[in-house]
Each structure stands twice: as C-alpha cells, then as structure tokens.
C-alpha positions in Angstrom: 189.5 -32.4 121.1 189.9 -35.1 123.5 186.7 -36.6 125.7 187.8 -37.6 129.2 188.1 -41.0 130.6 184.1 -40.7 131.9 183.1 -38.9 129.1 181.6 -36.0 130.9 184.2 -33.7 129.9 185.8 -32.7 126.4 188.6 -31.0 125.6 188.9 -28.6 122.7 192.0 -26.7 121.3 191.0 -24.0 118.6 192.8 -22.6 115.5 193.2 -19.5 117.7 194.6 -21.3 120.5 192.0 -21.1 122.9 191.6 -24.2 125.1 188.1 -24.5 126.3 186.3 -27.4 128.1 182.7 -28.3 127.8 180.4 -30.3 130.2 178.7 -32.9 128.4 175.6 -34.1 127.6 174.4 -30.2 128.0 177.5 -28.8 125.8 178.0 -25.9 128.4 181.2 -24.1 128.1 183.0 -24.8 131.2 185.8 -23.0 131.2 188.5 -21.8 128.7 191.7 -19.8 128.7 193.2 -17.5 125.6 196.7 -19.0 124.4 198.4 -16.2 126.1 197.2 -17.4 129.6 199.0 -20.7 128.9 202.1 -21.7 130.4 204.7 -22.0 127.8 202.3 -21.4 124.6 205.3 -20.1 123.1 207.7 -23.1 123.6 208.0 -25.4 120.5 208.3 -29.4 121.2 212.0 -30.4 122.1 212.0 -33.3 119.8 210.9 -30.3 116.8 214.1 -28.7 117.5 215.9 -31.9 117.5 214.7 -33.3 114.1 215.9 -31.8 111.0 212.5 -32.7 109.1 210.5 -31.6 111.7 212.4 -28.2 111.9 212.5 -27.5 108.5 208.5 -27.7 108.8 208.4 -24.6 111.1 210.8 -22.8 109.9 209.6 -19.3 108.2 206.6 -20.7 109.6 203.8 -17.9 111.3 202.2 -19.1 114.6 199.5 -17.3 115.8 201.7 -14.1 114.4 205.1 -14.9 116.0 207.7 -16.5 113.8 209.1 -19.6 115.3 212.4 -20.6 115.8 
C-alpha cells in the first residue's frame, strides 16, 4: 500500500497482482487493473537478474501461475 502525498488516494497491490486505487477518506475504489493489463507485469526486476543471491530466491518459484526465469 502507498498513500498519495496529499493523503487523498491509497494505491494497493493485491496478492493476485491486481492494482487498485482508493479514494480517501470515503474508501471508495476509483480504479483497478488486473495484472495482465499492467505494462511489463511479466518482467523481472533487472537488479534481481544480476544478483546471484536474489536469482537463487526466485529460481524455480511460481509467480501467479508462471515460471520465473
């Protein structure tokens, strides 16, 4: 979760990969995007690709139903 600088919006990423934005203080959802609709959702952080320690952590794990490479 991340609160906007003015405190009027809350951005939330869900375990499913869905990203949603909520209006505060009413807590009404203003917009949401499924993971597949987010540009670059299947990309791995470049820093993780170059770090041997972090590559070991993601090797062989499943992320939302797809293999990590």
